[in-house]
N, C-alpha and C positions, 0 to 999 in steps of 0.2 A: 485489321486484326480480328481473329476469331474470338468468340466468347470463351472465357476460361471454363474448364470443366473440373468438377470436384476430384475426379480420378487423377488428373494431371497435378492438381494441387497437393493431393495426398502423396504422390510420388515425390514431388519437389520437397515437401516437408520432411519426408523420410530421409532423403539425401542430405538435407540440412541438419537433421537431428543426428544421423548416423555418421556424418562426415565423409561419405563416399558412396559411389554407386554400388559397389559389391556388397557392402554392409546393408545398404538400403534394400537391395534385392533380396537378401537373406531375411531381413526383417519383414518384408512384404510378401515373402514366399513367391517371388516372381523371378523369371530368368533375368540375368544381368543385362542382356542386350535389349530387352523390352524397356527396362528402367532407363537405360542410356538413351534409347531412341525417343521415348516420351519426354525426357528432360530436354533434349535438343529441339524437339518440336515446340515445346513450351517457350524456350528461349527465342526461337525463330518467330513464333506468333507475337511475342512481346517486343521483338527487335531489341533485345537487351541481354547482356551476359548476366547470369544469375549467380555464378560461382567463379572463383579463381583458385588455382592450385597453390597450396602452401605446405611444404614439408610432407609431401605425398598424401595430403588430405585436401578435400574440397572445402573451401570456406566461402561464406556468402560475400557477394559483391555488395556495393551500396544499394543497387537496384534489388538484389536478392533479399536484403534485410527489410526493405520496404514491403516486398511481396509477402515475406514470411508473416508479418504482422496481420496482413489481410487473410492469408491462408489459414492461420490459426483460428481467426474469428469465423470465417466462412465454413470451415469444417466443423467447428463447434456448433454453429447455428444449424447446420444440416443435421447433425445428430439430435439436437434438441427438437427440431421440427418433426423429425420422424417419431421421436418419443411422444411428443405432444399429440400428434395425430393418432398414434397408437393407443394411448391411454389417458392423455390429458394431464399427466402428473409431471412435476419437475424432474429433470434427468440431467445427466452429464456432470460437468465440473463447474463449480462456482468459485471464481477467483476474487477474493476480497482483500482490499488494502486496509491497514489499520495502524494507528499510532501504537507505540509500545505500551503506553498507559492504558489505552482502551483494551488491548489484547490481554493485559494482566488483570485488570480490575473489573471489566464490564462484560466482556464477550463470553467467558466460559459457560455461564448458565444458558445464555441465548443460543450458542452453538450446540450445546448439549441437547436442548429441546428441539432445535432444528434437525439434528441428526436423528433423534428419536422419531420425528414425524416423517422425515424424508431420507431414509438411509441410503437410497439409491443415488443421492447427490454427493459427489466428492467435493470437499471444501479445501481450497488452497489459500493460506493466509500469507500476505506479503506485508512486512512492516516497513515503516519509513516516516518521514516528516510529512506534515499536511501538504506542503507545496509539492513535494515529489509525488505523493500519492494522487493528488488531483491531476497532475500531468499524466500519470499512468492511466487514469480513467479516460481522460480526453484522447489518449493515443490508443485506446482499446487494448491495452496490455492487461488490464484487470476490469472486471465488470462494475465494481462499486468500491467505495472506500469510506471508512470512518475518519473524518478530519475535523479539526477544531478551528473555529473562527479566531482570527482572520485567516483566510486562505484564498487563492485565486479561483473564483467560482465561474468564470466565463464558460458558457456552453454546458453547464451541469445543472441537473435537477437535484433538489435536496429536501430532506425532511429532518426535523430535530430528532436527536437520538438520546443524548445525555447532557445534563447540566453539571459541569464540574466546578467544585470549589477549589480554588488554587491557594497555595501557601508558599511563602518564601522560606527556604531552609538554609541555615547557616551553621557554622561550627558552634558548639556549646561555649567555647572559650571567648567568643565575640561578645557575649552578653545580649540582652534583649534589643531588638531592632524595632523602632516605632516609626521611622521615616526613612525614605530613600537617601536623605542628606547624611545619614549616619554611615552610609556605605562607602562614601568617597570613591576611589577608583579601584575598589575590590574586584577580584577576578570573578567572572561569570562562568559557571559550569553548565553546559547545555548540550542539546543535540545539534546537529549540523544546521547551517543556514537553511531556512525553509520551515523550521519548527514554529508553530503558532505560539506555543508557550514562551519560547525564547523571545519572539517579537513582543509579547505582552510584557515580559520583564523589562525589555529595553524601553518600551513605551512608558512603563511605570517610573523608571529612572529619569527618562527625558522629561516627563511631566513636572518633575521637581528640579529640572535644570541640571541633572546629573548625567554623566555618561559612563557606561560600563567600562571597566578596565580591560585587561586581557581576557580573552575567551578561550576556555579549554573545552574541546568537543569530545563527547563520548557517544556510544551507540546503545547504551542501556541504562535504565534507571538504577539497577544495582550498582553500576560503576559510578553514576552521578552521586548517589547517596553516600557511597563509601568515600568518594573523594571529598565531599563536603564534610563528612564526619572526621576526616583526617586533617581538616583545617585549610584546605586549598582554596576555597571560595564559596560562593553562594549559588543557589539554583531555585527555579520555580517548579513546583511539582503538584499535581492533583492530590488532594488529601486522600482520595480513594487508593492511590498507589502507596502512599505512606502506610496506610492500614494493611495492605497486602504484604508489604515488605517488613512490617513490624518495626518501622524505623523511627517512631516518634521519640524514643528515648536516646537515640544516638546522635540526633541533630536538634538544633533549636528551630522550632516552627513558629513563624510569625505570619500574621494576616497581611494581605495586600489591601491597600486603601482604595476606596471609590469603586469604579467599575472594573478595576483590574483584578478583583478577587474572584471573578467567575468567568467561565468560558463555555460556550455552547459547542458540543460535539454534534456533527450532522453526518448522516449517511448520504453520499452523493453518487450519482450515476448519470450516464448519458441517456436522454429520452429515447434515442434510436437504438439502444442496446438493452432494452428492458425484457429480460427473459423470465420464463416461469419460475426458475430457481431463485432469481433475484426477487421476484414478487413474493415468493414464499418467505424469504428472509425478512422483507419489510413487514409482512403479517406477523411473524414471530417477534420482531422488535416491538411492534405496537401492542401485542398481547402481553409482553413483559412489562409494559408501562401502564397497563390497565389496573 
């Protein structure tokens, strides 16, 4: 098999993004026959079909999806390498994963300062649970992520970012909650499985021999707080988020006992995917903590 060249990968990525050879050729300002030939040569060199036809469009095959993840990374690294050699400054796009809570309460001033220092870097934010974000970092889908312990850390480098104080929120009608034993089999309102805070809440209940009842899953803290305020169940939320949402008067806020009342947020990345743009983010994060 011949070595992959960046021009072939760029053509392959354009066909994948545009959904066809003709649109890719127009996007790349190339003749259609050239794009088609180069794509066939790439498939031949890999001895694998990269696309299949579906409803008059080309869609990625399983092998094509694998190659696309590498093509994205290689093309990005090529752009960054050229920029770094040219002037040594961070360039390109920095893809960061973050939990909803961190995006709402912690990142705005840090990202504003980063943009002011490095306006040539485009920042893309991806939100999700800690488990899902850690997997995206390992799979090179994003360069780094803000995740909360506990999370699957295999293969990742990490630094501490924020220490969050957690609180249990419940409907005002329930009265004050001093122990997990007072909750019985009440409904838990949380993000999807993989959320670190959800695991902490379940561990807090299990520590007292209690099991959560039904779980209602939502995708935002606005929805979670509104559902709790309406009387549907309980949730665990960083106090910093309650402050941002101004929700302290619409729900009852109770402390979590023992070690369950705090959670460490960390910034994680792959040691073999440490770019100048990511290094600049870590410097900005550390400056914000000084």
